[in-house]
Structure formats: structure tokens, C-alpha cells
C-alpha positions in Angstrom: 14.5 -19.6 -1.2 12.1 -18.5 1.5 9.2 -16.2 -0.3 7.2 -13.0 1.5 3.8 -12.1 0.7 3.0 -7.8 1.9 0.8 -5.4 1.0 -0.9 -7.6 -2.4 2.9 -8.5 -3.4 5.0 -11.6 -3.1 8.9 -11.7 -4.3 12.2 -14.2 -2.8 14.2 -12.3 -0.3 17.3 -14.4 1.1 17.4 -17.0 3.5 18.4 -14.6 7.1 17.6 -11.2 5.6 16.2 -8.9 6.9 12.6 -7.8 6.8 12.9 -4.5 6.9 15.1 -4.4 4.8 13.5 -7.0 2.5 10.3 -5.4 3.0 11.5 -1.4 2.5 13.6 -3.3 -1.1 10.4 -4.8 -2.6 8.1 -0.9 -2.7 6.2 -2.6 0.3 4.7 0.6 2.6 6.6 -0.5 5.7 5.8 2.8 8.3 2.1 4.2 8.9 2.1 8.3 8.7 3.9 10.2 9.7 6.7 7.2 11.3 7.5 6.7 7.0 10.3 10.4 8.3 10.2 9.3 12.2 11.6 6.1 12.6 15.1 4.6 14.2 15.8 3.5 10.3 16.4 0.0 11.6 17.7 0.1 15.4 14.8 -1.1 16.9 13.7 1.3 19.2 10.7 3.0 17.8 9.1 0.0 17.3 6.8 1.7 14.4 8.0 -1.3 11.7 5.6 -4.0 13.3 4.4 -5.9 11.5 2.0 -9.4 12.3 4.4 -12.7 10.1 3.2 -16.6 9.3 5.6 -18.1 8.2 9.2 -19.2 9.2 11.1 -16.1 10.5 14.2 -15.5 13.4 13.2 -15.9 17.1 12.5 -12.6 19.4 16.3 -10.7 20.0 16.6 -8.5 23.1 15.6 -5.4 21.2 12.5 -7.1 19.8 11.5 -7.9 23.1 12.1 -4.6 25.5 10.7 -2.6 22.6 7.5 -4.3 22.7 7.5 -3.9 26.0 6.7 -0.9 26.3 3.2 1.2 25.4 1.7 1.4 23.4 3.1 -2.3 22.3 2.3 -5.4 24.2 4.0 -8.2 24.9 1.1 -10.3 24.7 0.3 -9.3 20.9 1.1 -11.0 18.0 3.4 -8.7 16.4 7.1 -8.6 15.7 9.7 -5.3 14.8 10.2 -5.9 11.1 13.8 -4.3 12.0 15.1 -7.6 13.8 13.9 -9.9 12.6 15.3 -12.3 9.7 13.8 -14.8 7.0 14.3 -17.8 7.9 11.7 -19.8 5.5 8.2 -18.4 3.5 6.1 -15.5 5.8 2.6 -13.5 5.0 3.5 -9.9 6.7 0.4 -7.4 8.0 0.6 -4.2 8.3 -2.0 -2.5 11.6 -3.2 1.0 11.6 -1.3 3.1 14.9 1.2 4.3 14.4 3.7 2.0 15.8 1.4 -0.7 13.8 -0.1 -2.0 17.5 -3.6 -0.8 17.0 -6.3 -3.3 15.6 -8.0 -2.2 11.7 -6.0 -4.0 9.4 -3.6 -1.2 6.5 -2.6 -4.4 4.1 -2.6 -8.2 4.3 -0.6 -10.8 2.0 
């Protein structure tokens, strides 16, 4: 089983699981500020679950690519939408500041 590390926690996940669901199920505070209340609940349209990933995950789908191509995100930033990402192997997750997680200051790291 793949191991997910985020916010100082490590836990196992089924291969192919949705990263957003896995993080929330394990009590990881995925959203910054009011994004805890105002988010798309995993539809891939808001971009507030953007995180940096190090490990084995699915390739970005069209929703992930489309949302991250719009401001305040940048398609060149090393971010992915947790709601559109599948866990394929061990992965470390880092969250950054800003409503959409688009900032440059770390909120939490593995």
C-alpha cells in the first residue's frame, strides 16, 4: 500500500485513491482560510486544493490542467489539484499559503 505523508502525518492509502479524499479522511487541513468553506468539493473547478507533490501520482487530467492554467495559478508552478490526483505510490504532500495554495510560503510540509 502506498504511504502518503502530509502535515507531519504518515498513513497508508489504497493505490488509485483520490488524494483529496485520503487527506481529508486522515484529518489533514487541506484548505487555507475561507477555502475550508468555499471550495468545489472535489469537482476540480475552484483550485483551492492545490498542493506540491513528490512521489508517484497520476498524470494531470484535463480539469487539473485547465484550472491551473488560470490565475492565480500558473501552469509552470509545481502544483497539482489534490481532488484530481490519484495516489499510485508513496507521495509527500506540501501545502503553500494563499487562498488557492498558490503562494510561496509553506503552510505545512511532510
